[in-house]
MOPAC internal coordinates of N, CA, C and O (Angstrom, degrees):
PM7 1SCF
backbone

  N    0.0000 0     0.00 0     0.00 0    0    0    0
  C    1.4484 1     0.00 0     0.00 0    1    0    0
  C    1.5274 1   111.17 1     0.00 0    2    1    0
  O    1.2310 1   120.82 1   146.34 1    3    2    1
  N    1.3101 1   116.03 1   -33.66 1    3    2    1
  C    1.4651 1   119.64 1  -179.84 1    5    3    2
  C    1.5286 1   110.88 1   -64.45 1    6    5    3
  O    1.2310 1   120.58 1   142.56 1    7    6    5
  N    1.3433 1   116.49 1   -37.44 1    7    6    5
  C    1.4643 1   119.66 1   177.66 1    9    7    6
  C    1.5213 1   111.30 1   -63.27 1   10    9    7
  O    1.2310 1   120.68 1   137.63 1   11   10    9
  N    1.3313 1   116.31 1   -42.37 1   11   10    9
  C    1.4622 1   120.66 1   178.88 1   13   11   10
  C    1.5214 1   110.34 1   -65.13 1   14   13   11
  O    1.2310 1   120.29 1   140.11 1   15   14   13
  N    1.3252 1   117.04 1   -39.89 1   15   14   13
  C    1.4661 1   121.13 1   178.24 1   17   15   14
  C    1.5362 1   110.21 1   -59.88 1   18   17   15
  O    1.2310 1   120.38 1   134.04 1   19   18   17
  N    1.3242 1   116.87 1   -45.96 1   19   18   17
  C    1.4612 1   121.34 1   179.18 1   21   19   18
  C    1.5348 1   110.58 1   -65.11 1   22   21   19
  O    1.2310 1   120.16 1   138.78 1   23   22   21
  N    1.3364 1   117.30 1   -41.22 1   23   22   21
  C    1.4653 1   120.95 1   177.77 1   25   23   22
  C    1.5249 1   111.49 1   -59.54 1   26   25   23
  O    1.2310 1   120.62 1   135.67 1   27   26   25
  N    1.3226 1   116.41 1   -44.33 1   27   26   25
  C    1.4665 1   120.30 1  -177.82 1   29   27   26
  C    1.5290 1   110.91 1   -69.22 1   30   29   27
  O    1.2310 1   120.06 1   140.20 1   31   30   29
  N    1.3055 1   117.50 1   -39.80 1   31   30   29
  C    1.4706 1   119.91 1   175.79 1   33   31   30
  C    1.5215 1   110.39 1   -60.29 1   34   33   31
  O    1.2310 1   120.64 1   134.96 1   35   34   33
  N    1.3213 1   116.39 1   -45.04 1   35   34   33
  C    1.4619 1   121.22 1   179.88 1   37   35   34
  C    1.5225 1   110.42 1   -65.25 1   38   37   35
  O    1.2310 1   120.10 1   139.39 1   39   38   37
  N    1.3265 1   117.41 1   -40.61 1   39   38   37
  C    1.4554 1   122.11 1   178.02 1   41   39   38
  C    1.5305 1   110.55 1   -60.27 1   42   41   39
  O    1.2310 1   120.25 1   135.96 1   43   42   41
  N    1.3253 1   117.13 1   -44.04 1   43   42   41
  C    1.4713 1   121.22 1   178.75 1   45   43   42
  C    1.5279 1   110.60 1   -63.22 1   46   45   43
  O    1.2310 1   120.42 1   133.67 1   47   46   45
  N    1.3209 1   116.79 1   -46.33 1   47   46   45
  C    1.4672 1   121.14 1   179.99 1   49   47   46
  C    1.5236 1   110.60 1   -59.00 1   50   49   47
  O    1.2310 1   120.46 1   135.18 1   51   50   49
  N    1.3261 1   116.72 1   -44.82 1   51   50   49
  C    1.4679 1   120.59 1  -178.52 1   53   51   50
  C    1.5178 1   111.90 1   -71.59 1   54   53   51
  O    1.2310 1   120.11 1   136.74 1   55   54   53
  N    1.3353 1   117.40 1   -43.26 1   55   54   53
  C    1.4715 1   120.84 1  -177.97 1   57   55   54
  C    1.5224 1   111.88 1   -63.63 1   58   57   55
  O    1.2310 1   120.47 1   146.36 1   59   58   57
  N    1.3352 1   116.71 1   -33.64 1   59   58   57
  C    1.4602 1   120.86 1  -176.76 1   61   59   58
  C    1.5310 1   113.45 1  -102.57 1   62   61   59
  O    1.2310 1   120.59 1  -175.26 1   63   62   61
  N    1.3159 1   116.47 1     4.74 1   63   62   61
  C    1.4680 1   121.45 1  -179.11 1   65   63   62
  C    1.5261 1   112.15 1    52.27 1   66   65   63
  O    1.2310 1   120.77 1  -131.42 1   67   66   65
  N    1.3173 1   116.13 1    48.58 1   67   66   65
  C    1.4650 1   121.70 1   179.06 1   69   67   66
  C    1.5299 1   108.58 1   -85.99 1   70   69   67
  O    1.2310 1   120.57 1   -99.86 1   71   70   69
  N    1.3066 1   116.52 1    80.14 1   71   70   69
  C    1.4583 1   122.97 1  -171.42 1   73   71   70
  C    1.5234 1   114.18 1   -65.33 1   74   73   71
  O    1.2310 1   119.95 1   149.10 1   75   74   73
  N    1.3104 1   117.71 1   -30.90 1   75   74   73
  C    1.4643 1   120.63 1  -174.66 1   77   75   74
  C    1.5253 1   112.87 1   -94.63 1   78   77   75
  O    1.2310 1   120.17 1  -169.06 1   79   78   77
  N    1.3246 1   117.28 1    10.94 1   79   78   77
  C    1.4629 1   121.17 1  -176.91 1   81   79   78
  C    1.5197 1   109.31 1  -122.36 1   82   81   79
  O    1.2310 1   121.10 1   -43.50 1   83   82   81
  N    1.3345 1   115.50 1   136.50 1   83   82   81
  C    1.4703 1   120.89 1   174.58 1   85   83   82
  C    1.5319 1   107.75 1  -110.44 1   86   85   83
  O    1.2310 1   119.88 1   -17.09 1   87   86   85
  N    1.3206 1   117.83 1   162.91 1   87   86   85
  C    1.4701 1   119.77 1   178.87 1   89   87   86
  C    1.5321 1   113.13 1   -54.31 1   90   89   87
  O    1.2310 1   120.68 1   145.77 1   91   90   89
  N    1.3145 1   116.30 1   -34.23 1   91   90   89
  C    1.4688 1   120.33 1  -179.58 1   93   91   90
  C    1.5273 1   112.55 1   -67.57 1   94   93   91
  O    1.2310 1   120.41 1   157.88 1   95   94   93
  N    1.3249 1   116.81 1   -22.12 1   95   94   93
  C    1.4667 1   121.44 1  -179.97 1   97   95   94
  C    1.5309 1   112.82 1   -76.78 1   98   97   95
  O    1.2310 1   120.30 1   164.24 1   99   98   97
  N    1.3238 1   117.04 1   -15.76 1   99   98   97
  C    1.4602 1   120.91 1  -175.63 1  101   99   98
  C    1.5193 1   109.75 1   -96.11 1  102  101   99
  O    1.2310 1   120.99 1   -65.03 1  103  102  101
  N    1.3200 1   115.71 1   114.97 1  103  102  101
  C    1.4639 1   122.00 1   178.07 1  105  103  102
  C    1.5278 1   108.70 1   -71.57 1  106  105  103
  O    1.2310 1   120.68 1   -46.00 1  107  106  105
  N    1.3169 1   116.31 1   134.00 1  107  106  105
  C    1.4663 1   121.43 1  -176.18 1  109  107  106
  C    1.5236 1   113.67 1   -62.71 1  110  109  107
  O    1.2310 1   119.99 1   151.70 1  111  110  109
  N    1.3189 1   117.63 1   -28.30 1  111  110  109
  C    1.4644 1   121.29 1  -177.62 1  113  111  110
  C    1.5223 1   113.49 1  -105.82 1  114  113  111
  O    1.2310 1   120.00 1   175.88 1  115  114  113
  N    1.3171 1   117.61 1    -4.12 1  115  114  113
  C    1.4658 1   120.47 1  -179.03 1  117  115  114
  C    1.5245 1   110.01 1   -69.13 1  118  117  115
  O    1.2310 1   120.43 1   -38.46 1  119  118  117
  N    1.3181 1   116.78 1   141.54 1  119  118  117
  C    1.4701 1   119.62 1   178.24 1  121  119  118
  C    1.5356 1   110.29 1   -66.54 1  122  121  119
  O    1.2310 1   120.87 1   -47.82 1  123  122  121
  N    1.3148 1   115.94 1   132.18 1  123  122  121
  C    1.4591 1   120.11 1  -178.61 1  125  123  122
  C    1.5197 1   112.19 1   -73.83 1  126  125  123
  O    1.2310 1   120.40 1   151.72 1  127  126  125
  N    1.3434 1   116.85 1   -28.28 1  127  126  125
  C    1.4660 1   120.81 1  -170.82 1  129  127  126
  C    1.5279 1   113.43 1  -112.63 1  130  129  127
  O    1.2310 1   120.36 1  -155.16 1  131  130  129
  N    1.3173 1   116.91 1    24.84 1  131  130  129
  C    1.4587 1   120.89 1   176.33 1  133  131  130
  C    1.5164 1   108.79 1  -128.84 1  134  133  131
  O    1.2310 1   120.84 1   -22.45 1  135  134  133
  N    1.3090 1   115.99 1   157.55 1  135  134  133
  C    1.4708 1   121.64 1  -174.92 1  137  135  134
  C    1.5241 1   112.87 1   -57.94 1  138  137  135
  O    1.2310 1   119.85 1   145.41 1  139  138  137
  N    1.3428 1   117.90 1   -34.59 1  139  138  137
  C    1.4607 1   119.04 1  -179.28 1  141  139  138
  C    1.5222 1   112.58 1   -77.14 1  142  141  139
  O    1.2310 1   120.20 1   175.93 1  143  142  141
  N    1.3193 1   117.23 1    -4.07 1  143  142  141
  C    1.4621 1   123.07 1   173.73 1  145  143  142
  C    1.5189 1   108.84 1  -108.77 1  146  145  143
  O    1.2310 1   120.67 1    48.77 1  147  146  145
  N    1.3304 1   116.32 1  -131.23 1  147  146  145
  C    1.4638 1   120.08 1   178.41 1  149  147  146
  C    1.5179 1   113.05 1   -82.78 1  150  149  147
  O    1.2310 1   120.14 1   163.19 1  151  150  149
  N    1.3303 1   117.34 1   -16.81 1  151  150  149
  C    1.4582 1   120.26 1   179.35 1  153  151  150
  C    1.5214 1   113.58 1    69.66 1  154  153  151
  O    1.2310 1   120.18 1  -146.41 1  155  154  153
  N    1.3186 1   117.26 1    33.59 1  155  154  153
  C    1.4607 1   121.32 1  -179.23 1  157  155  154
  C    1.5242 1   110.67 1   -74.11 1  158  157  155
  O    1.2310 1   120.93 1   -14.23 1  159  158  157
  N    1.3482 1   115.82 1   165.77 1  159  158  157
  C    1.4602 1   120.28 1   178.96 1  161  159  158
  C    1.5315 1   110.56 1  -123.80 1  162  161  159
  O    1.2310 1   120.54 1     5.45 1  163  162  161
  N    1.3212 1   116.57 1  -174.55 1  163  162  161
  C    1.4597 1   120.96 1  -175.06 1  165  163  162
  C    1.5326 1   112.60 1   -65.39 1  166  165  163
  O    1.2310 1   119.93 1   147.16 1  167  166  165
  N    1.3125 1   117.73 1   -32.84 1  167  166  165
  C    1.4706 1   120.54 1   176.81 1  169  167  166
  C    1.5233 1   109.40 1   -65.87 1  170  169  167
  O    1.2310 1   120.56 1   140.01 1  171  170  169
  N    1.3288 1   116.53 1   -39.99 1  171  170  169
  C    1.4602 1   120.86 1   176.35 1  173  171  170
  C    1.5296 1   110.38 1   -61.43 1  174  173  171
  O    1.2310 1   120.28 1   140.24 1  175  174  173
  N    1.3223 1   117.07 1   -39.76 1  175  174  173
  C    1.4677 1   121.21 1   178.88 1  177  175  174
  C    1.5229 1   110.46 1   -60.96 1  178  177  175
  O    1.2310 1   120.64 1   137.95 1  179  178  177
  N    1.3266 1   116.39 1   -42.05 1  179  178  177
  C    1.4675 1   119.92 1   178.14 1  181  179  178
  C    1.5252 1   110.92 1   -63.27 1  182  181  179
  O    1.2310 1   120.48 1   136.95 1  183  182  181
  N    1.3142 1   116.69 1   -43.05 1  183  182  181
  C    1.4622 1   120.32 1   179.84 1  185  183  182
  C    1.5248 1   111.42 1   -65.46 1  186  185  183
  O    1.2310 1   120.21 1   141.29 1  187  186  185
  N    1.3240 1   117.19 1   -38.71 1  187  186  185
  C    1.4645 1   120.66 1   176.90 1  189  187  186
  C    1.5299 1   109.27 1   -64.97 1  190  189  187
  O    1.2310 1   120.58 1   136.82 1  191  190  189
  N    1.3224 1   116.50 1   -43.18 1  191  190  189
  C    1.4623 1   120.79 1   178.47 1  193  191  190
  C    1.5193 1   111.88 1   -58.88 1  194  193  191
  O    1.2310 1   120.19 1   135.75 1  195  194  193
  N    1.3277 1   117.24 1   -44.25 1  195  194  193
  C    1.4696 1   121.56 1   178.58 1  197  195  194
  C    1.5316 1   109.96 1   -62.79 1  198  197  195
  O    1.2310 1   120.46 1   135.30 1  199  198  197
  N    1.3168 1   116.72 1   -44.70 1  199  198  197
  C    1.4666 1   120.50 1  -179.60 1  201  199  198
  C    1.5311 1   111.06 1   -63.22 1  202  201  199
  O    1.2310 1   120.15 1   139.49 1  203  202  201
  N    1.3374 1   117.32 1   -40.51 1  203  202  201
  C    1.4634 1   120.84 1   178.23 1  205  203  202
  C    1.5253 1   111.10 1   -65.56 1  206  205  203
  O    1.2310 1   120.64 1   139.60 1  207  206  205
  N    1.3251 1   116.38 1   -40.40 1  207  206  205
  C    1.4740 1   120.44 1   177.79 1  209  207  206
  C    1.5230 1   110.74 1   -60.45 1  210  209  207
  O    1.2310 1   120.79 1   134.87 1  211  210  209
  N    1.3267 1   116.09 1   -45.13 1  211  210  209
  C    1.4638 1   120.33 1  -178.73 1  213  211  210
  C    1.5273 1   111.59 1   -67.00 1  214  213  211
  O    1.2310 1   120.62 1   133.68 1  215  214  213
  N    1.3082 1   116.42 1   -46.32 1  215  214  213
  C    1.4701 1   120.86 1  -174.59 1  217  215  214
  C    1.5195 1   112.81 1   -71.98 1  218  217  215
  O    1.2310 1   120.36 1   136.18 1  219  218  217
  N    1.3277 1   116.92 1   -43.82 1  219  218  217
  C    1.4660 1   120.82 1  -172.62 1  221  219  218
  C    1.5273 1   113.54 1  -111.19 1  222  221  219
  O    1.2310 1   120.31 1  -177.07 1  223  222  221
  N    1.3526 1   117.01 1     2.93 1  223  222  221
  C    1.4733 1   121.41 1   179.95 1  225  223  222
  C    1.5310 1   111.79 1    56.64 1  226  225  223
  O    1.2310 1   120.87 1  -138.43 1  227  226  225
  N    1.3274 1   115.93 1    41.57 1  227  226  225
  C    1.4636 1   121.58 1  -179.13 1  229  227  226
  C    1.5177 1   111.10 1   -85.64 1  230  229  227
  O    1.2310 1   121.01 1   -24.48 1  231  230  229
  N    1.3070 1   115.67 1   155.52 1  231  230  229
  C    1.4644 1   122.71 1   172.13 1  233  231  230
  C    1.5287 1   107.02 1  -105.39 1  234  233  231
  O    1.2310 1   120.47 1   -78.63 1  235  234  233
  N    1.3106 1   116.71 1   101.37 1  235  234  233
  C    1.4609 1   121.77 1  -179.40 1  237  235  234
  C    1.5152 1   107.41 1  -111.71 1  238  237  235
  O    1.2310 1   120.41 1   -61.19 1  239  238  237
  N    1.3079 1   116.82 1   118.81 1  239  238  237
  C    1.4605 1   120.59 1   179.01 1  241  239  238
  C    1.5297 1   109.14 1   -80.01 1  242  241  239
  O    1.2310 1   120.61 1   -46.98 1  243  242  241
  N    1.3135 1   116.45 1   133.02 1  243  242  241
  C    1.4729 1   121.46 1  -177.51 1  245  243  242
  C    1.5175 1   111.92 1   -57.89 1  246  245  243
  O    1.2310 1   119.91 1   142.23 1  247  246  245
  N    1.3204 1   117.77 1   -37.77 1  247  246  245
  C    1.4615 1   121.20 1  -178.97 1  249  247  246
  C    1.5258 1   111.71 1  -109.67 1  250  249  247
  O    1.2310 1   120.74 1  -152.20 1  251  250  249
  N    1.3190 1   116.20 1    27.80 1  251  250  249
  C    1.4597 1   120.30 1  -179.82 1  253  251  250
  C    1.5139 1   111.26 1   -61.24 1  254  253  251
  O    1.2310 1   121.04 1   -44.55 1  255  254  253
  N    1.3217 1   115.61 1   135.45 1  255  254  253
  C    1.4522 1   121.08 1  -175.87 1  257  255  254
  C    1.5252 1   114.94 1   -60.77 1  258  257  255
  O    1.2310 1   119.89 1   149.07 1  259  258  257
  N    1.3249 1   117.82 1   -30.93 1  259  258  257
  C    1.4562 1   120.22 1  -177.35 1  261  259  258
  C    1.5102 1   114.58 1   -94.50 1  262  261  259
  O    1.2310 1   119.88 1  -177.56 1  263  262  261
  N    1.3176 1   117.83 1     2.44 1  263  262  261
  C    1.4644 1   119.93 1  -175.82 1  265  263  262
  C    1.5242 1   113.21 1   -58.83 1  266  265  263
  O    1.2310 1   120.29 1   137.99 1  267  266  265
  N    1.2989 1   117.05 1   -42.01 1  267  266  265
  C    1.4820 1   120.08 1  -178.39 1  269  267  266
  C    1.5319 1   110.27 1   -58.60 1  270  269  267
  O    1.2310 1   120.26 1   134.58 1  271  270  269
  N    1.3185 1   117.12 1   -45.42 1  271  270  269
  C    1.4626 1   120.47 1   179.86 1  273  271  270
  C    1.5270 1   111.08 1   -72.70 1  274  273  271
  O    1.2310 1   119.88 1   140.33 1  275  274  273
  N    1.3317 1   117.84 1   -39.67 1  275  274  273
  C    1.4662 1   121.29 1  -179.01 1  277  275  274
  C    1.5224 1   112.08 1   -64.41 1  278  277  275
  O    1.2310 1   120.07 1   148.39 1  279  278  277
  N    1.3227 1   117.46 1   -31.61 1  279  278  277
  C    1.4600 1   122.06 1  -177.90 1  281  279  278
  C    1.5296 1   111.99 1   -99.27 1  282  281  279
  O    1.2310 1   119.66 1  -165.76 1  283  282  281
  N    1.3271 1   118.25 1    14.24 1  283  282  281
  C    1.4621 1   121.86 1  -175.58 1  285  283  282
  C    1.5269 1   113.21 1   -64.71 1  286  285  283
  O    1.2310 1   119.98 1   135.99 1  287  286  285
  N    1.3333 1   117.64 1   -44.01 1  287  286  285
  C    1.4647 1   121.93 1  -177.18 1  289  287  286
  C    1.5250 1   108.99 1  -148.12 1  290  289  287
  O    1.2310 1   120.73 1    -4.52 1  291  290  289
  N    1.3094 1   116.20 1   175.48 1  291  290  289
  C    1.4676 1   119.98 1   176.14 1  293  291  290
  C    1.5235 1   109.79 1   -60.87 1  294  293  291
  O    1.2310 1   120.01 1   134.73 1  295  294  293
  N    1.3169 1   117.59 1   -45.27 1  295  294  293
  C    1.4648 1   119.55 1  -178.16 1  297  295  294
  C    1.5279 1   112.69 1   -62.14 1  298  297  295
  O    1.2310 1   119.79 1   139.01 1  299  298  297
  N    1.3284 1   118.00 1   -40.99 1  299  298  297
  C    1.4667 1   118.89 1   179.04 1  301  299  298
  C    1.5285 1   110.44 1   -70.04 1  302  301  299
  O    1.2310 1   120.35 1   146.42 1  303  302  301
  N    1.3102 1   116.93 1   -33.58 1  303  302  301
  C    1.4590 1   120.87 1   177.90 1  305  303  302
  C    1.5326 1   110.70 1   -67.89 1  306  305  303
  O    1.2310 1   120.11 1   138.56 1  307  306  305
  N    1.3124 1   117.39 1   -41.44 1  307  306  305
  C    1.4640 1   121.79 1   177.59 1  309  307  306
  C    1.5311 1   109.89 1   -62.12 1  310  309  307
  O    1.2310 1   120.39 1   134.79 1  311  310  309
  N    1.3165 1   116.86 1   -45.21 1  311  310  309
  C    1.4726 1   120.29 1   178.68 1  313  311  310
  C    1.5192 1   111.10 1   -60.59 1  314  313  311
  O    1.2310 1   120.59 1   137.63 1  315  314  313
  N    1.3311 1   116.48 1   -42.37 1  315  314  313
  C    1.4527 1   121.43 1   179.43 1  317  315  314
  C    1.5328 1   111.12 1   -63.03 1  318  317  315
  O    1.2310 1   120.39 1   131.91 1  319  318  317
  N    1.3250 1   116.85 1   -48.09 1  319  318  317
  C    1.4631 1   120.66 1  -179.24 1  321  319  318
  C    1.5262 1   109.94 1   -62.03 1  322  321  319
  O    1.2310 1   120.16 1   135.96 1  323  322  321
  N    1.3352 1   117.30 1   -44.04 1  323  322  321
  C    1.4654 1   120.49 1   178.10 1  325  323  322
  C    1.5203 1   111.20 1   -58.40 1  326  325  323
  O    1.2310 1   120.21 1   135.24 1  327  326  325
  N    1.3135 1   117.21 1   -44.76 1  327  326  325
  C    1.4657 1   119.97 1  -178.87 1  329  327  326
  C    1.5242 1   111.12 1   -64.81 1  330  329  327
  O    1.2310 1   120.33 1   140.90 1  331  330  329
  N    1.3296 1   116.98 1   -39.10 1  331  330  329
  C    1.4592 1   120.62 1   178.64 1  333  331  330
  C    1.5247 1   111.55 1   -67.59 1  334  333  331
  O    1.2310 1   120.33 1   140.66 1  335  334  333
  N    1.3177 1   116.98 1   -39.34 1  335  334  333
  C    1.4617 1   120.84 1   179.32 1  337  335  334
  C    1.5255 1   110.68 1   -66.48 1  338  337  335
  O    1.2310 1   120.14 1   143.06 1  339  338  337
  N    1.3188 1   117.35 1   -36.94 1  339  338  337
  C    1.4609 1   120.73 1   178.46 1  341  339  338
  C    1.5222 1   111.40 1   -67.83 1  342  341  339
  O    1.2310 1   120.14 1   145.57 1  343  342  341
  N    1.3226 1   117.33 1   -34.43 1  343  342  341
  C    1.4718 1   121.44 1   178.90 1  345  343  342
  C    1.5145 1   111.72 1   -67.06 1  346  345  343
  O    1.2310 1   120.10 1   150.27 1  347  346  345
  N    1.3302 1   117.42 1   -29.73 1  347  346  345
  C    1.4648 1   120.23 1  -177.21 1  349  347  346
  C    1.5294 1   112.92 1   -83.77 1  350  349  347
  O    1.2310 1   120.06 1   171.55 1  351  350  349
  N    1.3194 1   117.49 1    -8.45 1  351  350  349
  C    1.4662 1   120.59 1   179.87 1  353  351  350
  C    1.5023 1   111.51 1   -77.71 1  354  353  351
  O    1.2310 1   120.10 1   180.00 1  355  354  353

């Protein structure tokens, strides 16, 4: 799980061109879309979704009801990706 967490942090940094941030700077439980976290916005969420689709071949619905909770933090995103990967096996 730690490898997946690091992969997703790196994917976010690369997808959003966050040059001044390293994976170690991102708290696993910090909210991604609030000021006390990374302070991302809805456009960032779309870019993360596209990157996750490409990297992990996930099916993420743009208006999916659970997206807000799934994209809340690194830990919730890791859990979501793991569950999606298990469904495709």
